[in-house]
N, C-alpha and C positions, 0 to 999 in steps of 0.2 A: 504494500500500500504506500502511496506517496501523499503529499500534502493535499493535493486536489481531491483525491479519493477519500481521504480522511474527512475533509470538510463536507464533501458530498454525502458521506455516510451519517453525519451528525446534524445535518441542516435542520431537520424537523425538531430536534431537541436543543438546538443551539441557544435559544433565549434562556432556557432553564440552566444549561451548562454555564453559559457566560455569566449569569447572575451570581454564580458561586465564585467566580474568579475575581470580579471587581464590581464596585458599587455603581448604582445608577447615577450617583452624584458626579461621576466623571463626565457624563454627558453634558451636564449643566456648566461645569468648569470649561469644557471645550467650547461650548456655544457662546460663552460670555466673553471670549477673547477678541472676537472681531465682528464687525457688522456685516451681515449677509443680506440685508434688506434689498430686494430687487436685483440680486447679483446671480451670476452663473457660478454654480458650486459643484465640485466633484467630491464624492465620498469614496475613497479608495479602500479596497478590502472591506466593502460595506457590510458583508454578512447578511443577516436577515432583517435588519431595520434599526439597529441601536442609534445610529447618528442620522441616517438618511431621512427617516420619518419625522425627525425633529427639525429638519432643515426645510421641508417642503412648504411650510406655511409662511416663511419669510422670503426665501430665495425665489428668483424668477424661474430658474431651471436647476434641477438637481440631477447630475449624472452619478448613478450608483454603479460602481465598478467592482467586479469580483471575478476571480478565475474559476469559481465553483458554480456550475450550472444549478445545482440544487439549492445553494444559498440564495441565488437570484430568484429561483422559483418560489422559495419560501417568502422572500421579501415581497414578491408580486402578490402572493396570497395574503400576506399581512396588510398590504396597502389596498387590496381590491375593494373593500367596502367603503373606503374613503374617496374613491374615484378621483384621485389626483391627476391633473392634466399636465403637470410640470415635472414629473418623475420619469427619468429615462434609465432603463437598466442595460448595462453593457458588460458582456463577458470579455475579459481581457486580462492578460498577465499584467502585473504592476510594474515590471521593469521594461516594458515595451507597450506603453499605453495606447489604446485605440481612441485617442482624442487628438484633435488638430492642434497645431502650434498656436500658442497665445489665444486660447479659446475659453479660458476659465478665469474667474476673478479670485476664487478661494478654493484651495485644496485642503481637505481633511483626510488624514489617515490615522485611524485609531486601532491600536493593538494588532496591526498587520505587518509592520515593517520587519519584525523579528521572524516572520515566516518567509521573507524574500531572500533568496540566496545572494543576489547581487543588490544589496540594500543601497549601496552608494549610487549605482546606476538608476535605481528607482527614484532617488532624490533628484537626480539630473533630469529624469523624465517629468517629475513634478514641475521643475523649473521651466522645461520646454513648453508645457501646456498652459502655464500661467501667463496672463497678460502682464504688461509692464505695470509695476506697483501692485501686482497680485500678491496674495498672502498664502503661505503654507502653514498648516498647523499639524504637528506630529505628536501624537500621544502614544506612549509605549512604556515598556518596563525598563528599569535600571538593571545594571549588570547583576547576575546572580549565579549560583553554582548548582542549580537544579538540572543536572545532566539528563535526568529521566525525561525531561520535556522534549529533548531532541528525538527520542525514540517513540514516545507515546503521543506527542502533540505535533510532531514534525516541525519543531522550532529549528530554524537555521542559525539563530543567534540567541545566546543566553543573555538577553538584554543588551543595553548600550550604555557607554559612559557619556557624560555631557560633552566631553572633549571630542569624542568620536562624531557625535551628531553635529556639533559646532563646525568641525573640520569639513565634513561632507557637505553641509549647507553652504559654507563659504566657498568650497571648491566648485560647487555647482553654479555659483554666481549670485547667491542670496546675500542680502545684507540686513542690518537691523535685527540680528539674531538674538533672541531671548529664550532662555531655557529655565523653566521653573520645576524644581523637584517638589511635587505636591505632597500633601499629607495623606494621600490615598495609597493603597497598596493592592497588589495582585497576588493571589494565593491559590495554591492547588495541591492536591495529593496525587501521587503516582499510584499505579495499580498495586504496588507493593507497600503502600502506606507512607512513602517518603513525602515529607511536607516541605514546600518551598513558599516563601513569602518575600516579595521584593517591592520596592517603591515604584511609583509611576511618575514619569516626567512629562511635561508638555513643552514642546519647542514651537516657537513662532518666528517666521522670517519673511522678508519682503523681496520680491524680484526687482532688481535694479532697473 
């Protein structure tokens, strides 16, 4: 099984699984960082709705991007009764985005960067699709030693250091880089009962 197959297999249960890993409060922290009113927004690694359905009431267009077909199907099902006209689901890898150059005002990527093998390239792709003065917001886990996550959750990275994220954003061409180590944490148990808890950071940067 690979990462895509893993997320395809748990899509229907993802909202319950995800709620055990991190608090709903993370969503409101993310959304409070920048103004999305009437803007074109992309939610990368969108999963089943955590950020996307919180964006649609303010943004003019929301591109929900994921490489798991079943996650996108579940998002569509979760949004169906709301009849949103501004929500567009896109199946795409995150290190080679199926979005045009300079087409988006704000990019969100929540708890997905650590699943991307070439995370640095993914950040360069975020820069490519953003308009001038566009904003990227990355929320993810700080460095940890929970090796079991590589095998059981197909994590490519055991979190990131602030310096790593700052360097990648800078090298991609972003400026005004701000990184907050929040008071929130991400926690989980392996199938063998190993427990891992690590902090969550939120990084914000602007395209020059």
